[in-house]
ZADREN-532687 format. One record per residue (C-alpha): residue in one letter; x, y, z. Coordinates in Angstrom, 3 decimals, padded with zeros to 6 digits. Layout:
<nodes>
node rest=a | u=X | v=Y | w=Z $
...
</nodes>
This chain:
<nodes>
node rest=m | u=-129.726 | v=059.086 | w=-012.315 $
node rest=e | u=-130.133 | v=056.557 | w=-009.497 $
node rest=t | u=-129.326 | v=053.901 | w=-012.198 $
node rest=v | u=-126.158 | v=055.854 | w=-012.801 $
node rest=n | u=-124.525 | v=056.106 | w=-009.613 $
node rest=a | u=-125.331 | v=052.528 | w=-009.344 $
node rest=s | u=-123.802 | v=051.707 | w=-012.478 $
node rest=m | u=-120.932 | v=053.732 | w=-011.322 $
node rest=a | u=-120.330 | v=052.037 | w=-007.803 $
node rest=y | u=-119.513 | v=049.140 | w=-009.314 $
node rest=v | u=-117.581 | v=050.347 | w=-011.919 $
node rest=l | u=-115.521 | v=052.030 | w=-008.976 $
node rest=s | u=-115.059 | v=048.353 | w=-007.047 $
node rest=y | u=-113.481 | v=046.669 | w=-010.315 $
node rest=l | u=-111.425 | v=049.668 | w=-010.020 $
node rest=a | u=-110.761 | v=049.911 | w=-006.394 $
node rest=a | u=-110.329 | v=045.798 | w=-007.068 $
node rest=g | u=-108.219 | v=045.548 | w=-009.408 $
node rest=i | u=-106.325 | v=048.387 | w=-007.865 $
node rest=g | u=-106.051 | v=047.011 | w=-004.443 $
node rest=a | u=-104.794 | v=043.262 | w=-006.388 $
node rest=g | u=-101.498 | v=045.543 | w=-007.931 $
node rest=l | u=-100.602 | v=046.375 | w=-004.802 $
node rest=v | u=-101.079 | v=043.158 | w=-002.972 $
node rest=v | u=-098.898 | v=041.507 | w=-005.774 $
node rest=i | u=-096.474 | v=044.742 | w=-005.790 $
node rest=g | u=-095.960 | v=043.865 | w=-002.065 $
node rest=a | u=-095.644 | v=039.754 | w=-001.980 $
node rest=g | u=-092.728 | v=040.499 | w=-005.435 $
node rest=a | u=-091.170 | v=043.133 | w=-002.986 $
node rest=g | u=-090.919 | v=041.258 | w=000.113 $
node rest=i | u=-089.770 | v=037.552 | w=-001.327 $
node rest=g | u=-087.341 | v=039.860 | w=-003.648 $
node rest=k | u=-085.951 | v=041.036 | w=-000.502 $
node rest=l | u=-085.989 | v=037.656 | w=001.716 $
node rest=a | u=-084.360 | v=036.048 | w=-001.370 $
node rest=s | u=-081.864 | v=038.547 | w=-001.561 $
node rest=s | u=-081.173 | v=038.725 | w=002.080 $
node rest=a | u=-080.502 | v=034.703 | w=002.297 $
node rest=m | u=-078.424 | v=034.380 | w=-000.620 $
node rest=d | u=-076.145 | v=037.613 | w=001.581 $
node rest=g | u=-076.213 | v=035.406 | w=004.237 $
node rest=i | u=-074.890 | v=031.986 | w=002.451 $
node rest=a | u=-072.611 | v=033.482 | w=001.075 $
node rest=r | u=-071.598 | v=034.685 | w=003.864 $
node rest=q | u=-071.827 | v=031.624 | w=005.979 $
node rest=p | u=-071.876 | v=028.339 | w=003.421 $
node rest=s | u=-072.071 | v=025.802 | w=006.286 $
node rest=a | u=-075.603 | v=027.691 | w=007.585 $
node rest=a | u=-077.209 | v=027.228 | w=003.973 $
node rest=g | u=-079.231 | v=024.549 | w=005.173 $
node rest=e | u=-081.153 | v=026.126 | w=007.989 $
node rest=i | u=-081.177 | v=029.431 | w=005.849 $
node rest=r | u=-082.797 | v=027.743 | w=002.940 $
node rest=t | u=-085.414 | v=026.158 | w=004.880 $
node rest=t | u=-086.196 | v=029.372 | w=006.930 $
node rest=a | u=-086.196 | v=031.335 | w=003.538 $
node rest=i | u=-088.814 | v=028.877 | w=002.171 $
node rest=i | u=-091.456 | v=028.934 | w=005.115 $
node rest=l | u=-091.029 | v=032.750 | w=005.208 $
node rest=s | u=-091.466 | v=033.459 | w=001.482 $
node rest=a | u=-094.861 | v=030.229 | w=001.916 $
node rest=l | u=-096.205 | v=033.025 | w=005.162 $
node rest=i | u=-096.022 | v=035.679 | w=002.269 $
node rest=e | u=-097.622 | v=034.406 | w=-000.364 $
node rest=g | u=-100.385 | v=033.631 | w=002.187 $
node rest=v | u=-101.091 | v=037.027 | w=002.948 $
node rest=a | u=-100.780 | v=037.948 | w=-000.567 $
node rest=l | u=-103.446 | v=035.204 | w=-001.419 $
node rest=f | u=-105.494 | v=036.184 | w=001.515 $
node rest=g | u=-105.516 | v=040.149 | w=000.127 $
node rest=e | u=-106.043 | v=038.549 | w=-003.425 $
node rest=v | u=-109.166 | v=037.014 | w=-001.961 $
node rest=i | u=-110.537 | v=040.147 | w=-000.220 $
node rest=c | u=-109.952 | v=042.042 | w=-003.477 $
node rest=i | u=-112.081 | v=039.672 | w=-005.651 $
node rest=l | u=-115.249 | v=039.204 | w=-002.966 $
node rest=l | u=-115.162 | v=043.396 | w=-003.029 $
node rest=a | u=-115.455 | v=043.148 | w=-006.408 $
node rest=v | u=-118.165 | v=040.994 | w=-006.667 $
node rest=k | u=-119.827 | v=041.843 | w=-003.571 $
</nodes>
């Protein structure tokens, strides 16, 4: 009976890591989508500031991707623990 509980814990840890990884990807996609939408809106309203807006958007999207990568690594660590 104890081996069934241990194997079930492994299965549930993989399931939780998969769900967590999916949520991280969804959150990062939504964040970058909102960022890109706002940046394009800003550029459309004030084309002279396109360079500054583009630079800021690239930096912010890199930060969002960094957080998403951190979340993915945490999910992988939880899965193999």
